[in-house]
Backbone as a ProteinNet text record, in pm:
[ID]
protein_1_A
[PRIMARY]
XXXXXXXXXXXXXXXXXXXXXXXXXXXXXXXXXXXXXXXXXXXXXXXXXXXXXXXXXXXXXXXXXXXXXXXXXXXXXXXXXXXXXXXXXXXXXXXXXXXXXXXXXXXXXXXXXXXXXXXXXXXXXXXXXXXXXXXXXXXXXXXXXXXXXX
[TERTIARY]
-22082.7	-22052.8	-21973.2	-22005	-21931.8	-21864.9	-21733.5	-21654.2	-21610	-21638.3	-21589.8	-21451.5	-21355.8	-21217.2	-21172.2	-21169.8	-21120.5	-20971.4	-20931.8	-20793.5	-20746.5	-20631.1	-20576.1	-20441.4	-20401.6	-20279.6	-20153	-20163.2	-20044.3	-20014.1	-19893.5	-19859.6	-19948.4	-20003	-20096.3	-20225.1	-20267.3	-20384	-20355.4	-20234.6	-20197	-20197.1	-20154.3	-20156.1	-20299.8	-20393.4	-20534	-20590.8	-20550.8	-20596	-20540.1	-20415.2	-20356.8	-20431.6	-20475.7	-20553.2	-20685.6	-20753.4	-20879.2	-20854.4	-20744.2	-20708.8	-20686.8	-20623.2	-20599.4	-20733.3	-20829.5	-20962.6	-21024.1	-21008.9	-21067.3	-20994.7	-20865.4	-20789.9	-20822.5	-20870.6	-20909.4	-21051.1	-21116.8	-21247.7	-21362.3	-21340	-21446.9	-21476.6	-21599.3	-21637.9	-21688.3	-21611.4	-21646.2	-21592.6	-21651	-21594.9	-21563.5	-21480.6	-21436.5	-21481.2	-21511.6	-21537.4	-21426.9	-21335.6	-21228.7	-21282.9	-21257.3	-21310.9	-21199.4	-21190.8	-21104.7	-21193.2	-21177.9	-21258.4	-21167.2	-21199.3	-21124.3	-21194.5	-21115.1	-21170.4	-21233.2	-21353.1	-21415	-21339.4	-21357.1	-21294.1	-21344.5	-21257.8	-21298.5	-21383.7	-21454.9	-21536.7	-21448.7	-21332.4	-21239	-21197.2	-21164.9	-21123.8	-21236.1	-21358.1	-21471	-21498.6	-21487.2	-21515.9	-21408.1	-21283.2	-21173.8	-21137.7	-21187.4	-21153.2	-21221.7	-21146.2	-21205.2	-21294.1	-21254.5	-21332.5	-21345.6	-21451.1	-21466.9	-21468.4	-21513.5	-21516.4	-21375.6	-21274.5	-21136.1	-21094.4	-21145	-21113.3	-21168.8	-21293.5	-21354	-21280.6	-21240.7	-21164.8	-21031	-20965.4	-20835.5	-20852.9	-20961	-20987.4	-21013.2	-21090.8	-21119.7	-20991	-20909.4	-20782.5	-20690.1	-20684	-20600.9	-20650	-20781.2	-20837.9	-20807.6	-20821.9	-20791.9	-20644.3	-20558.1	-20414.7	-20385.8	-20454	-20434.3	-20488.5	-20586.8	-20643.6	-20557.9	-20471.6	-20402.6	-20323.4	-20244.1	-20159.6	-20243.7	-20350	-20437.1	-20513.1	-20558.1	-20627.6	-20534.6	-20408.1	-20311.4	-20290	-20281.6	-20265.6	-20383.6	-20504.6	-20623.6	-20635.4	-20600.1	-20601.8	-20505.1	-20384.5	-20283.4	-20331	-20412.8	-20463.3	-20590.1	-20642.7	-20762.9	-20888.9	-20891.8	-21005.8	-21098	-21228.9	-21321.8	-21333.6	-21335.2	-21350.2	-21409.5	-21466	-21509.9	-21433.5	-21427.7	-21365.3	-21448.3	-21444.7	-21521.9	-21435.5	-21439.4	-21379.2	-21494.4	-21498.9	-21605.4	-21543.6	-21627.9	-21581.9	-21663.7	-21598.6	-21669.3	-21597.9	-21671	-21619.8	-21601.2	-21481.6	-21457.3	-21557.1	-21583.2	-21674.5	-21813.9	-21864.7	-21999.5	-22005.7	-21902.9	-21901.4	-21900.8	-21823.3	-21817.5	-21952.4	-22013.8	-22146.3	-22247.8	-22242.4	-22332.9	-22306.6	-22178.3	-22142.3	-22178.6	-22177.4	-22218.7	-22359.4	-22449.5	-22587.6	-22603.4	-22538.6	-22551.3	-22502.8	-22398	-22337.7	-22371.4	-22460.9	-22507.6	-22390.3	-22302.8	-22186.9	-22228.8	-22158.6	-22189	-22089.4	-21975.4	-21871	-21773.3	-21705.7	-21596.8	-21471.3	-21362.9	-21232.2	-21141	-21091.2	-21006.5	-20906.1	-20808.3	-20706.4	-20739.4	-20654	-20666	-20537.9	-20546.3	-20426	-20435.6	-20323	-20321.5	-20330.4	-20437	-20450.6	-20431.4	-20364.5	-20353	-20488.1	-20505.1	-20635.6	-20683.7	-20594.6	-20636.4	-20680.5	-20600.4	-20636.5	-20765.9	-20783.2	-20905.9	-21027	-21012.5	-21121.7	-21148.6	-21043.8	-21061.1	-21123.7	-21087.3	-21138.8	-21267.7	-21324.9	-21446.5	-21425.4	-21306.4	-21275.1	-21218.7	-21156	-21100	-21211.3	-21180.5	-21277.5	-21318.3	-21220.3	-21253.8	-21343.8	-21317.1	-21404	-21546.6	-21558.8	-21691.4	-21765.9	-21693.3	-21757.8	-21801.9	-21717.4	-21754.4	-21883.2	-21895	-22013.8	-22138.3	-22123.1	-22239.7	-22269.6	-22184.1	-22202.8	-22317.7	-22398.7	-22506	-22454.1	-22325.6	-22264.9	-22140	-22089.9	-21968.4	-21848.7	-21764.9	-21641	-21527.2	-21442.2	-21327	-21205.2	-21146	-21029.1	-20901.8	-20815.6	-20691	-20579.4	-20508.6	-20397	-20281.4	-20219.2	-20104	-19990.9	-19902.8	-19789.6	-19704.3	-19623.4	-19541.4	-19453.6	-19392.9	-19310.6	-19391.9	-19482.9	-19576.2	-19509.7	-19381.9	-19314.6	-19243.7	-19229.7	-19154.8	-19245.8	-19235.9	-19316.5	-19279.1	-19378.7	-19354.8	-19344.4
-15457.9	-15599.6	-15620.6	-15729.3	-15765	-15899.7	-15902.1	-16023.3	-16078.9	-16206.4	-16275.6	-16330.7	-16299.8	-16341.3	-16420.2	-16554.7	-16633.6	-16607.5	-16593.3	-16560.5	-16656.8	-16719.5	-16807.7	-16758.4	-16638.4	-16579.8	-16616.6	-16696.3	-16737.6	-16637.8	-16649.5	-16563.5	-16595.9	-16717.3	-16748.8	-16666.9	-16642.2	-16555.5	-16414.8	-16367.5	-16235.1	-16233.7	-16341.9	-16353.7	-16339.3	-16404.9	-16398.4	-16258	-16194.3	-16057.1	-15962.5	-15982.3	-15898.9	-15918	-16040.7	-16066.9	-15990.9	-15994.8	-15921.1	-15771.1	-15720.9	-15580	-15549.4	-15640	-15622	-15611.9	-15694.7	-15686.9	-15549.5	-15500	-15370.8	-15255.9	-15267.4	-15164.4	-15165.6	-15280.2	-15291.4	-15241.5	-15194.3	-15134.9	-15201.4	-15317.5	-15383.8	-15303.5	-15256.5	-15180.7	-15279.8	-15293.6	-15394.5	-15354.6	-15416	-15412.3	-15557.3	-15573.6	-15708.1	-15744.8	-15871.8	-15929.3	-16030.8	-15997.9	-16090.1	-16186.2	-16315.3	-16417.4	-16513	-16536.7	-16641.5	-16735	-16865.1	-16964.5	-17044.5	-17040.7	-17113.9	-17244.9	-17346	-17474.4	-17458.1	-17510.9	-17497.1	-17579.6	-17542	-17615.7	-17758.8	-17849.1	-17989.7	-18007.6	-18117	-18148.6	-18153.5	-18215.9	-18226.6	-18088.1	-17998.7	-17863.2	-17791.5	-17807.6	-17741	-17796.9	-17929.2	-17993.1	-17962.1	-17958	-17940	-17793.8	-17705.5	-17563.9	-17507.5	-17433.1	-17368.1	-17252	-17187.7	-17076.3	-17094.7	-17165.8	-17194.2	-17070	-16956.6	-16835.5	-16789.7	-16832.7	-16799.2	-16869.9	-16991.3	-17065.5	-16990.9	-16946.7	-16873	-16741.5	-16675.5	-16550.7	-16572.4	-16684.3	-16715.3	-16743.4	-16811.1	-16839.2	-16709.7	-16620.9	-16492.4	-16411.2	-16409.6	-16337.1	-16397.1	-16529	-16594.5	-16559.9	-16561.8	-16528.4	-16384.9	-16293.2	-16152.2	-16133.7	-16207.7	-16200.2	-16249.9	-16356.7	-16410.6	-16317.4	-16235.3	-16139.7	-16013	-15987.5	-15858.5	-15818.2	-15907.5	-15867.9	-15837.4	-15912.1	-15883.7	-15753.6	-15731.7	-15606.4	-15486.5	-15499.1	-15389.9	-15363	-15468.9	-15454	-15375.4	-15410.2	-15343.3	-15198.9	-15176.3	-15039.2	-14950.9	-15003.9	-14928.6	-14896.8	-14986.6	-14966.4	-14879.5	-14846.3	-14764.3	-14836.6	-14967.5	-15049.3	-15074.6	-15052.8	-15079.7	-15229.5	-15263.6	-15404.3	-15415.3	-15532.7	-15574.2	-15702	-15740.9	-15869.1	-15943.2	-16075.6	-16163	-16282.3	-16320.6	-16446.1	-16537.6	-16653.6	-16750.7	-16878.5	-16966.4	-17097.1	-17206.2	-17320.4	-17434.7	-17490.3	-17569.2	-17625.1	-17510	-17494	-17378.1	-17362.8	-17468.3	-17456.9	-17415.6	-17479	-17446.4	-17305.8	-17266.4	-17131	-17026.6	-17050.5	-16956.5	-16952.3	-17067.4	-17069.8	-16989.3	-17003.7	-16928.2	-16778.2	-16739.9	-16597.9	-16534.1	-16612.1	-16559.6	-16502.1	-16578.5	-16533.7	-16422.8	-16438.5	-16339.3	-16201.1	-16197.5	-16069.2	-16029.6	-16103.2	-16071.3	-16056.8	-16155.8	-16153.5	-16196.2	-16141.4	-16169.1	-16265	-16285.5	-16370.7	-16408.9	-16522.1	-16565.9	-16570.6	-16513.5	-16523.8	-16596.2	-16710.3	-16789	-16870.6	-16922.9	-17004.6	-17151.5	-17228	-17373.3	-17428.7	-17547.3	-17615.6	-17759.9	-17818.2	-17955.6	-18053.8	-18130.5	-18237.3	-18369.6	-18462.4	-18596	-18665	-18773.6	-18840.1	-18892	-18941.1	-18993.5	-18879.7	-18774.1	-18659.4	-18593.9	-18585.9	-18528.3	-18610.6	-18744.2	-18830.8	-18812.5	-18808.4	-18793.8	-18659.7	-18554.7	-18421.3	-18389.9	-18490.1	-18474.1	-18370.1	-18368.1	-18270.4	-18144.7	-18065.6	-17941.1	-17839.6	-17736.7	-17629.7	-17567.2	-17543.6	-17481.4	-17572.7	-17702.4	-17796.7	-17792.3	-17793	-17793.6	-17662.8	-17551.2	-17423.9	-17417	-17463.6	-17462.3	-17542.1	-17654.9	-17740	-17682.6	-17607.4	-17570.4	-17421.1	-17337.7	-17194.2	-17140.5	-17051.5	-16988.4	-16873.7	-16838.7	-16731.4	-16786.1	-16717.1	-16764.9	-16771.4	-16871.5	-16888.2	-16879.5	-16779.9	-16760.3	-16818.5	-16921.8	-16986.8	-16925	-16878.2	-16813.3	-16916.1	-16927.9	-17020.9	-16971.8	-17060.2	-17017.2	-16966.5	-16883.4	-16837.3	-16956.3	-16936.9	-17045.5	-17108	-17024.6	-17076.6	-17067.4	-17162.7	-17158.9	-17187.4	-17227.9	-17258.4	-17137.6	-17031.2	-16916.2	-16795.3	-16728.5	-16607.5	-16500.5	-16415.8	-16308.8	-16177.2
-10003.6	-9992	-9863.8	-9794.9	-9673.7	-9696.4	-9674.2	-9695.6	-9561.2	-9537.9	-9418.8	-9450.4	-9363.8	-9382.9	-9259.7	-9267.5	-9154.3	-9132.9	-9007.9	-8973.2	-8865	-8888.8	-8785.9	-8732	-8770.4	-8717	-8791.2	-8895	-8969.4	-9080.7	-9136.8	-9251.1	-9371.2	-9378.5	-9486.5	-9471.5	-9348.2	-9326.3	-9376.6	-9352.6	-9402.8	-9555.1	-9616	-9762.6	-9814	-9747.8	-9787.7	-9764.5	-9655.1	-9628.9	-9735.1	-9773.8	-9879.7	-10011.6	-10037.1	-10158.5	-10153.6	-10038.2	-10023.2	-10042	-9988	-10007.9	-10155.9	-10225.9	-10369.6	-10444.2	-10406.4	-10468	-10444.6	-10323.7	-10289.1	-10360	-10373.5	-10445.6	-10594.6	-10643	-10783.7	-10808	-10703	-10721.3	-10647.2	-10586.4	-10512.5	-10385.8	-10373.1	-10254.1	-10150.3	-10042.1	-9942.4	-9805.9	-9705.5	-9571.1	-9535.1	-9434.6	-9398.4	-9257.3	-9239.8	-9108.7	-9083.5	-8993.1	-8956.7	-8852.3	-8873.4	-8783.7	-8742.6	-8611.4	-8560.2	-8480	-8504.6	-8433.3	-8341.6	-8214	-8112.2	-8079.3	-8052.1	-8010.8	-7872.9	-7852.9	-7720.2	-7615.7	-7491.3	-7381.4	-7379.1	-7341.8	-7330.4	-7205.1	-7200.2	-7083	-6958.9	-6972.2	-6859.6	-6810.5	-6902.9	-6863.7	-6789.1	-6837	-6772.2	-6632.8	-6619.1	-6491	-6388.5	-6430.1	-6334.4	-6310.6	-6391.3	-6374.4	-6250.6	-6173.1	-6055.2	-6099.8	-6208.6	-6261.2	-6413.4	-6459.1	-6602.7	-6691.4	-6637.7	-6719.5	-6757.8	-6680.3	-6716.1	-6844.4	-6865.6	-6987.1	-7108	-7098.7	-7209.4	-7233.7	-7125.4	-7138.3	-7206	-7173.2	-7235.4	-7383.7	-7421.1	-7562.6	-7638.2	-7578.4	-7640.8	-7658.5	-7556.2	-7563.2	-7669.5	-7676.9	-7778.7	-7918.4	-7937.5	-8068.3	-8107.6	-8013.2	-8041.4	-8076.1	-8007.9	-8037.3	-8179.3	-8221.8	-8356.1	-8464.8	-8430.2	-8525.2	-8538.7	-8443.4	-8431.4	-8555.2	-8611.9	-8725.3	-8849.6	-8871.5	-8985.9	-8962.3	-8839.7	-8807.5	-8829.9	-8790.3	-8810.4	-8958.9	-9038.9	-9184	-9243	-9201.1	-9253.8	-9204.5	-9077.9	-9025.3	-9101.9	-9127.1	-9202.2	-9343.9	-9400.2	-9535.7	-9537.8	-9419.2	-9412.3	-9454.4	-9436	-9477.9	-9358.3	-9376.8	-9266.7	-9239.2	-9111	-9074.2	-8934.5	-8909.9	-8776.4	-8747.5	-8620.5	-8588.9	-8485.6	-8497.7	-8410.2	-8373.1	-8245.9	-8201.6	-8163.8	-8227.4	-8201.8	-8146.1	-8095.4	-8048.3	-8115.1	-8136.1	-8192.4	-8313.7	-8389.1	-8513.3	-8612.5	-8670.6	-8756.7	-8871.5	-8945	-9059.1	-9013.6	-8910.1	-8863.1	-8805.8	-8731.5	-8675.3	-8786.7	-8891.6	-9003.7	-9075.4	-9096.1	-9158.9	-9076.3	-8945.9	-8859	-8869.9	-8872.5	-8877.9	-9012	-9118.5	-9249.9	-9238.8	-9178.1	-9163.5	-9060.5	-8946.5	-8838.5	-8881.2	-8963.4	-9002.2	-9146.1	-9209.8	-9345.4	-9443.1	-9442.2	-9532	-9672.2	-9770.3	-9910.3	-9974.8	-9909.3	-9966.1	-9855.5	-9876.7	-9789.1	-9874.2	-9823.5	-9889	-9791.1	-9832.4	-9743.3	-9822.5	-9753.2	-9816.4	-9808.9	-9870	-9865.8	-9806.6	-9757	-9709.2	-9753.4	-9778.4	-9828.4	-9711.7	-9708.1	-9610.6	-9681.9	-9616.4	-9673.2	-9667.4	-9742.1	-9748	-9612.4	-9528.8	-9397.9	-9306.9	-9302.8	-9218.5	-9267.8	-9398.6	-9454.7	-9409.3	-9409.3	-9367	-9216.9	-9135.1	-8990.9	-8953.9	-9027	-8997.2	-9074	-9139.5	-9220.6	-9329.4	-9387.3	-9491.5	-9429.8	-9510.9	-9460.6	-9440.1	-9364.8	-9342.6	-9474.9	-9562.5	-9691.4	-9774.3	-9775.8	-9848.9	-9794.9	-9664.9	-9603.6	-9631.4	-9632.6	-9662.9	-9808.5	-9899.8	-10041.1	-10061.9	-9992.8	-10009.1	-9942.3	-9833.2	-9752.3	-9741.6	-9792.9	-9776.3	-9861.5	-9803.8	-9881.2	-9969	-9953.8	-10032.8	-10101.8	-10204.5	-10272.1	-10177.6	-10200.1	-10124.2	-10224.2	-10207.9	-10294.8	-10224.9	-10285.7	-10227.3	-10285.1	-10196.4	-10235.4	-10230.9	-10341.2	-10350.5	-10262.7	-10186	-10106.7	-10195.7	-10141.2	-10222.3	-10264.8	-10368.8	-10420.7	-10312.9	-10229.7	-10121.4	-9992.7	-9974.3	-9862.5	-9728.9	-9729.6	-9602.9	-9542.2	-9617.2	-9567	-9549.9	-9435.8	-9415.5	-9516.7	-9547.7	-9642.7	-9571.4
[MASK]
++++++++++++++++++++++++++++++++++++++++++++++++++++++++++++++++++++++++++++++++++++++++++++++++++++++++++++++++++++++++++++++++++++++++++++++++++++++

């Protein structure tokens, strides 16, 4: 089984990775695909940049930096994983990666959006994945004290 694990570099991402590790320690045989999705460069950034490839390189570097702590956690646990940095709309990029990497499940967290923000963002990424994913999406509840790092 291959599990896609979206990572944004926050302690909540580590919480979700620890949950996936707990599943594996309980007997689930799986490998993980760590995914970070970066926002693409704006039209203005592309037009005014002297070297547009530097913008893409900076996004890739930022994504790899955000994946680092989760990757270290998995390496320390001896768990096989791959990592990918993508660009674009997070929900759509994750949906594309599910198919490209033949993932069997997504494990991700949820975050509370207010009704106005949910409407402006066309729903949260987790909501959009639950509605559109071809594979099961397991939503991990944030820790009780979601404001403090663990």
